[in-house]
C-alpha positions, 0 to 999 in steps of 0.5 A, a space after each residue: 146776129 141773134 144765131 151768132 149770139 146764142 152759139 158762140 159763148 160770150 162773144 163780141 159781135 166783131 168776131 161775126 165775120 170769122 163765125 159766118 165762114 164757118 157756119 150757114 144762117 139765114 142772112 148767108 152773108 158776112 156782117 162786119 161791124 159797120 153794118 151790125 152798128 148801121 141794123 142797130 140804128 135802123 130799128 125803130 122805137 116804133 117797130 119795138 113796141 109793134 112786137 111788144 104788143 104781138 108778144 104780150 097777146 101771145 101770153 097766157 092769160 091766166 099766167 103771172 107776169 114776173 116784173 124785175 130789173 137789173 143793172 148793166 155797167 158801161 164805161 161810155 160816157 156819150 150814153 144819156 142814161 148811164 148814172 151811178 146808182 145801186 150796181 146789182 153785180 156791185 161794180 164800181 161803174 155807172 149804169 142803166 138799168 134794165 126792166 123786164 116783163 116775163 111770163 111765169 109759166 111759158 118762162 119767156 121774156 116779152 117786154 123790156 125797158 131801158 132806165 137811167 142807171 139811178 133810177 130805184 126798182 120803187 120808182 118803175 112801177 109807175 111807168 110800167 103800168 103806163 106801159 101796160 095800158 099803152 101796149 094794150 096789154 089785158 088781164 095783167 097779174 104781176 109777181 114782184 119782189 119787195 123792192 117794188 113794194 111802196 103804199 103809192 104802187 099797191 094803190 096804182 095797181 088796184 087803181 089799174 085793176 090789175 092782179 098782184 103778188 109782192 113780196 113785202 117787209 116784215 117790219 111793215 105795220 100792217 105785217 107786224 099787226 098779223 104777225 104778233 097775233 100769230 106768233 104763239 101759233 104760227 109754228 103748228 102742224 096744221 100750218 106745215 108744208 112738208 114740200 117746202 120745209 116751212 110753215 105758212 098761213 094767210 089772213 084777209 085783211 083790208 087795204 087802205 086805198 087813196 087815190 087822188 082825183 085832180 078832176 074833182 079836187 078831192 082824195 077817194 078813200 076806201 077799203 080793198 080786201 087783200 091776202 096777207 101770206 106770212 111764212 116761217 123758215 127756221 133754216 132762215 131764221 138760223 142763218 140770219 141769226 149767225 149773220 146778226 152774231 157775226 155782225 155783233 162780233 166784228 162791231 164790239 171787236 172794232 170799238 174795244 181795239 180802238 179801231 172803229 169804222 166811220 161807216 159803221 157809227 149807227 151800227 155801234 149806237 144801235 147795238 152797244 153802249 161803249 164804257 170806257 175805264 183808264 184801267 180796262 179801257 173801252 168795253 162795249 156792252 151789248 144792248 140786249 133788248 135791241 138784239 132781242 128785238 132784231 131776232 123777234 122776226 128772223 125767219 119769217 117773210 110775207 107777200 101780198 095779194 089781191 087775188 090769190 088765197 092760199 099761202 102755198 099757192 103763192 109761193 110757188 108762184 113766187 119762187 119762179 120769180 128765179 127765172 128772171 134772175 137766170 135770165 139777166 145772167 144769160 144776158 149778161 154772161 152767154 149774150 156778153 151784155 155784162 157791158 155796154 160796148 156802143 157809144 150812141 143811143 140809137 146803137 144801144 137801143 138797137 143792140 139791146 133789142 137783138 139781145 133781147 130776141 136771143 134772150 127769147 130763144 134762149 130762155 126757150 131752149 132752157 125750158 125744153 131742156 128742163 122739160 126733157 130732163 137734159 141737164 142731167 146729160 148736158 150743159 146748154 154749150 154741150 148740146 149746142 156742140 152736139 149740133 155744131 158738128 152738123 155738116 151742110 154741102 152748097 153746090 150752085 143750082 142745087 139745093 142745100 144738102 146736109 151731112 149725116 146726123 148721129 143717131 143722138 142728134 136726131 134724138 135730140 131734134 125729135 125731143 122737140 116737134 115744134 120748130 124753135 122759130 115758132 116761139 
C-alpha cells in the first residue's frame, strides 16, 4: 500500500487492484478496499508507539527536531476529533489537526500525533513534552515557529531540560526592551550577513522562570539564561510597508465612500479618525502616530534559544524548518491525504500510519535527489516514471527475472548505495 501511495500520484486506494495487476510489490496480491480497511483497523496504538520509540532512537543526538502542525479537512461527521478550527489551507470545512516531529538534518519525520481540529498550536506543546517523556526520547532539541510561543511553554521546556529554538513576536516586551536599545546600531556593517542579506545580532538576557510545585504548595521562581536573536531584513521591511499602504488605501476608500465593512471596524478605529461635513461628506484622517508606530518594527524578526549563541547559526537551523511545510505538502498532495476519506476513527488511525510510513520514504527520496542534484533533471514523478517502465518476468519454479535496464536507470540506482528499505 505504501508503494502504491508513493508511485501513483494522488490516486485513491480504491484503485489499488488495477495498479497491482501491472506492478510487482512485496505482498504480491491484490488488496481490495475491504481488506485495506481491515488492515488499517489492525494497527494498534501500542504498535505505533513502539515504532515511534525505534524511530526516535535512530535520530542523531546533536540534531534539532522540527515541530509543526497542519490541518486535514474532513467531510465526515463520524470522527471524534473533527472540529472547526483555524484551517491552514483556508478551507471552510471541519478538520483534524496533525502534529509531527522531523529530524532537522536527516529531513525525516519520525513521530506524529492526531489532534482535535479546534486545538491551537500553542496548546499542543504540553502534550508533546509528555509524549517525548513517555516514548523515552533523550537529548531533545526542538525548533518551533512563533505559533507555539507562550511563557508557559518556555517554562515547560526549561522544566523538562530540553534545548529549544523558537520564533517569537517582536512586539513582546522582552524583545522590545532589547530592540529599542539596538535600533541605532542594528544596521551596521559588523551585523551584516552577505549570505542572507540581512542584519543579525544576539543578546544574552534573563528569562523569568516560574514553576508551580503542588507537592510543596508553592511556586518556584528563578532566572534562566536565554539568547535573544534579532534580525532586520530591508526587503521584508519594504514589503510590510507596501502591504500596510495597500490596507490603508482600502480602509480609507471604504470609509469615504460610505461602504464600510463590519469586519473592518477595529482597523478603522485604529488607523483613522472620521470627520463629516455637509458639503464634503465623510473624510478619513489618518492617525500618523499609529502608522509610524506600526512601521517601527517592520523588517525585524526575533528568535529565542537556550543553547544557540550565534544568530546566523540559529537562522540556518530555523530555515530548515520549511522541510515540515514541504512534507505536509507531500502528505496532502502526492499521498492524497488533504481530505479524510474514512468513516471510523480506527480506520483513520490506521490509514494515517500507512500514509506516515509513505511520507518517510518520500522524504528520504527527496533528500537523496537534493544531495545528488537530481532536481535539475527530474521532478520526483519523472524519476519514478524512469523506473516504472522496467519489466519483470515470473515463471513457475523460477526466480524472478528482470528485463533490460538502461544506462540512465543504472546510473540512477548507483547514485544511492543504500537500499531505500534501510530507512
